C-alpha positions, -999 to +999 in steps of 0.1 A: -781+272-317-785+275-280-811+300-268-812+312-232-839+330-213-830+351-182-852+340-153-838+362-126-812+389-120-796+385-085-792+416-065-760+423-044-762+417-007-769+449+011-752+439+043-720+430+024-722+462+005-724+481+038-690+466+049-675+471+014-681+508+014-647+512+032-630+495+002-625+500-035-647+475-051-668+466-082-700+444-082-711+423-111-748+412-107-756+375-110-780+360-135-801+328-134-807+316-170-828+288-184-817+269-216-848+268-238-862+234-248-845+218-218-849+218-180-813+231-174-806+263-155-773+281-153-764+304-125-738+331-128-729+342-093-728+378-080-692+389-080-676+414-056-641+424-068-622+442-040-592+460-055-579+481-026-563+477+000-561+439-010-572+421-041-600+397-033-628+380-053-659+371-035-686+351-053-722+349-039-742+320-052-780+317-048-787+299-015-804+265-014-817+246+017-788+222+018-759+246+021-759+278+043-726+289+030-734+310-001-701+328-004-669+317-021-636+334-020-615+325-051-582+333-034-589+309-005-607+282-025-633+279+003-669+285+011-680+309+038-712+322+054-721+359+056-710+361+092-676+346+083-671+370+054-679+399+077-652+389+101-626+383+074-632+417+059-631+433+093-597+416+101-584+428+067-589+464+076-572+463+109 
């Protein structure tokens, strides 16, 4: 049977939460898990589900040095940086 150990619980981005306070949303915290007896790690991203005024799912992955775009919008199938996410959310409101 597979056994996992939670290494880290990812916290929501405070800058993004500041923008989302004008929307109806739910945040699911991310988790980094280690599969025991192996060197494998599994990352569950932090998920921001916006339900009103538009339905949008934003996933935030743990950033590495290679990629500076840590956000992914399911509906757009595209990666974004925090600055791009902020501009998208501000444009949705107006």
